[in-house]
C-alpha positions, 0 to 999 in steps of 0.5 A, spaced: 595 021 104 592 024 098 597 027 093 596 034 094 602 036 088 601 040 083 605 044 079 605 052 079 603 057 073 608 061 071 608 069 075 606 074 070 610 079 072 618 079 073 620 083 080 616 082 086 618 085 093 617 079 098 614 083 104 608 083 098 606 076 097 600 074 102 603 067 105 599 062 104 598 057 111 599 049 109 593 045 111 597 039 109 604 038 107 606 032 101 600 029 101 599 028 109 598 033 115 598 028 120 605 031 123 604 039 122 598 039 125 598 044 131 604 047 128 605 054 124 607 052 116 607 058 111 609 058 105 609 064 100 611 062 093 616 069 091 616 067 084 615 061 080 618 061 072 618 055 068 621 050 071 623 053 077 619 056 083 622 059 090 617 059 095 620 063 103 616 058 107 616 059 115 616 054 119 613 054 127 618 050 133 616 043 133 614 041 126 616 035 124 615 033 116 611 027 114 617 022 112 617 023 104 620 022 097 618 026 090 619 024 084 617 028 081 622 034 082 628 037 087 628 042 091 635 046 094 634 049 101 637 055 104 636 057 112 635 064 113 633 064 119 632 058 125 635 051 127 632 045 123 635 038 124 634 035 116 634 027 115 636 026 107 635 018 107 641 016 113 644 021 113 642 027 119 644 034 120 644 040 123 641 046 119 643 053 122 643 059 118 646 060 111 646 052 110 643 049 104 641 042 102 638 038 096 633 033 097 634 029 090 627 026 087 626 020 089 631 021 096 626 020 102 627 026 107 623 030 112 625 036 117 624 037 125 623 045 127 628 046 133 627 053 132 621 058 129 625 058 122 625 061 116 628 057 110 629 058 101 627 053 097 627 052 089 623 047 086 624 045 079 620 043 076 615 048 080 610 045 083 606 046 089 606 041 095 602 044 100 593 045 100 
C-alpha cells in the first residue's frame, strides 16, 4: 500500500457554485485500491482553506473503504443522502441523511456504502487522500 495523501493548496476564490466543481473519479483511497475497485467513488473538493477543506464525496452502493487510520488529519463527516455503515474503532453505526461523525487522528475506521450516497467531509489540515 503506497501513501497517496498530500496537502491541498488553498482555493484562489472565496465563493464556488457546487455544480460547477468537476468531480474527480478516484482510483485509490487512503493508499489502497483493492476494496474500491469496480465501485463508483468520486470527490468534489468544494473549498480549501489554509487549514481545512470541505469535500463532497459520492459513493456507489457496495463500496467498502480500506480499513485505515490517518495520523496527519481529522475528518468530520455529514451524510447528505443515501445510507452507510460507519465503523470507528470497535463501534459500528448506520448513517442516514442528516447524521454526522468524526474520524480523529490515529483512530482506525472505514465505511461500507449500503446505498448510493453523498457525504460532506471536512478535513483538517486539508489533505487529499485519493488519486
